[in-house]
C-alpha positions in Angstrom: -1.3 -9.5 -16.7 0.7 -6.1 -16.4 2.5 -5.6 -12.8 3.9 -2.0 -12.0 7.6 -1.5 -12.3 8.3 0.5 -9.4 6.6 1.3 -5.8 3.7 3.4 -6.1 3.0 4.1 -2.3 3.8 3.5 1.1 0.7 1.9 3.0 0.2 -0.7 5.5 -2.1 -4.1 3.9 -4.3 -4.0 6.9 -5.4 -1.6 9.3 -4.1 -2.4 12.8 -7.4 -2.5 14.1 -7.4 -6.4 14.3 -5.3 -9.1 15.8 -4.0 -7.0 19.0 -2.8 -4.3 16.5 -0.8 -6.1 13.6 -3.6 -6.5 11.2 -5.2 -8.8 8.8 -3.7 -11.0 6.2 -7.2 -11.3 4.5 -6.9 -9.9 1.2 -10.7 -9.7 0.5 -10.9 -7.3 3.5 -7.6 -5.9 3.2 -7.8 -1.8 3.3 -5.1 -1.9 0.6 -7.3 -3.8 -1.9 -10.1 -1.4 -0.8 -8.1 1.9 -2.0 -6.4 0.1 -5.0 -9.9 -0.7 -6.2 -11.4 2.6 -5.4 -9.1 5.8 -4.8 -5.7 4.1 -7.3 -8.4 3.0 -9.8 -10.0 6.5 -10.2 -7.0 8.4 -11.3 -7.0 6.0 -14.4 -8.7 8.2 -17.5 -11.7 6.9 -19.2 -9.7 5.3 -22.2 -7.7 3.6 -19.6 -10.2 2.4 -17.2 -12.2 0.6 -20.6 -8.9 -1.4 -20.7 -8.5 -2.7 -17.2 -10.8 -6.0 -16.7 -12.8 -6.9 -14.0 -10.8 -10.6 -13.1 -12.0 -13.1 -10.9 -8.7 -13.0 -8.9 -7.6 -16.3 -6.6 -6.3 -15.6 -3.0 -4.8 -17.7 -0.5 -6.1 -17.8 2.7 -4.6 -18.3 6.2 -5.1 -20.9 8.7 -7.7 -18.4 10.3 -10.0 -18.1 7.5 -10.4 -21.3 6.3 -13.9 -20.8 6.6 -14.0 -19.1 3.4 -12.2 -21.3 1.1 -13.6 -22.3 -2.2 -11.1 -25.0 -2.9 -7.6 -26.4 -2.4 -6.6 -29.0 0.2 -3.8 -28.2 2.1 -2.0 -25.3 4.0 0.3 -23.0 1.9 4.5 -23.7 3.0 6.4 -21.3 3.0 10.1 -20.3 1.1 11.9 -17.2 0.8 13.7 -18.3 -2.7 11.8 -16.6 -5.8 12.0 -19.9 -7.7 10.7 -22.0 -5.1 8.2 -19.8 -3.6 5.4 -21.1 -5.4 5.6 -24.2 -4.8 2.2 -26.2 -3.6 0.2 -23.1 -4.8 -2.4 -25.0 -6.7 -3.3 -27.1 -4.0 -3.1 -24.5 -1.3 -6.3 -23.3 0.7 -7.9 -20.2 -1.5 -11.0 -18.0 -2.1 -11.7 -15.9 -4.9 -12.5 -12.1 -5.2 -13.7 -9.6 -8.1 -10.9 -7.4 -8.6 -9.7 -4.9 -11.0 -6.0 -3.6 -9.3 -4.8 -6.3 -7.1 -1.3 -7.3 -6.0 0.7 -9.8 -7.6 0.5 -13.2 -5.3 3.6 -15.7 -5.1 2.4 -17.7 -8.3 3.6 -14.2 -10.6 6.3 -13.3 -9.1 7.6 -16.7 -9.1 6.5 -17.0 -12.7 8.4 -13.6 -13.5 11.6 -14.8 -11.6 11.6 -17.7 -13.5 11.0 -16.1 -17.2 14.3 -13.5 -16.1 12.2 -10.7 -14.9 13.9 -8.8 -11.9 11.2 -8.7 -9.3 13.3 -6.6 -7.0 12.1 -2.9 -6.7 13.9 -0.2 -4.2 11.7 -0.6 -1.8 10.1 -3.9 -0.3 6.8 -4.5 -1.1 3.5 -6.5 -0.7 2.2 -9.4 -2.1 -1.1 -10.7 -2.1 -0.2 -14.3 0.2 -0.9 -14.6 3.6 1.4 -16.6 5.8 -0.5 -19.8 6.6 -0.4 -19.9 10.3 -0.5 -16.7 11.2 -3.1 -14.0 10.9 -1.4 -11.0 10.4 1.6 -12.0 8.3 2.1 -11.0 4.8 4.6 -12.0 1.9 6.8 -9.4 1.1 9.2 -9.0 -1.5 12.5 -7.7 0.0 15.2 -5.6 -1.8 17.3 -8.3 -2.2 14.5 -10.1 -4.3 13.9 -12.7 -1.5 10.1 -13.3 -0.3 9.6 -12.8 3.9 7.1 -11.9 5.8 5.9 -8.9 7.5 3.1 -7.9 10.0 0.1 -6.3 7.9 -0.5 -3.2 9.6 2.9 -2.2 8.8 3.0 1.4 7.1 6.5 1.0 5.5 5.8 -1.6 2.8 5.4 -0.3 -0.6 2.8 -1.2 -2.7 3.2 -2.4 -6.2 -0.1 -3.0 -8.1 -1.3 -5.4 -10.8 -3.8 -5.2 -13.2 -5.3 -7.6 -16.3 -6.0 -5.7 -19.6 -7.9 -6.3 -22.4 -7.3 -5.8 -26.5 -6.9 -2.4 -27.3 -4.5 -0.1 -29.7 -1.3 -0.3 -28.3 2.5 0.3 -29.0 5.7 -1.6 -27.3 6.0 -5.6 -26.6 5.5 -4.8 -22.8 8.9 -5.3 -21.8 10.6 -3.2 -18.9 12.6 -1.4 -22.2 9.7 -0.9 -24.5 6.6 -1.0 -22.3 3.2 -1.0 -23.4 1.3 2.4 -24.5 -1.8 3.4 -25.5 -2.2 4.7 -29.1 -4.2 8.0 -28.9 
């Protein structure tokens, strides 16, 4: 799993045509998912594209979208503390999409925080995770490193993409100080 170390763009998670202009927190139908898996993905060269895996992407559901659930047995509670934000993730209602490029979710961010990675960025950025009791609110990592919620239609929230890569000829350890680099 590779999570971008910086905000690459500012976009809404979802267009404002739904939920009285507030957008939708459903990852599968989000305009951001579409952009990441088309325009953004197409910017990679052919060698890079061969390394990016299609993956089964578990994403959590809000109350409005429970009819889509593939599993889970309860709603997902909210906390803003990065170390605790994934509590209950494994039992939360979810669906699965197939993505090449996606956003980190609360599980990815909480794990990164616990192993000492700096989850803060210079701008707030979207996670894939919705707020359960509202059809438009999505979790956002703020510059202070805490996780809050914002309406999906907001355009001033950053995009920090994530991908899963297969085996390749790499140099580097994958850390921020020694990132992976493709051998030519």
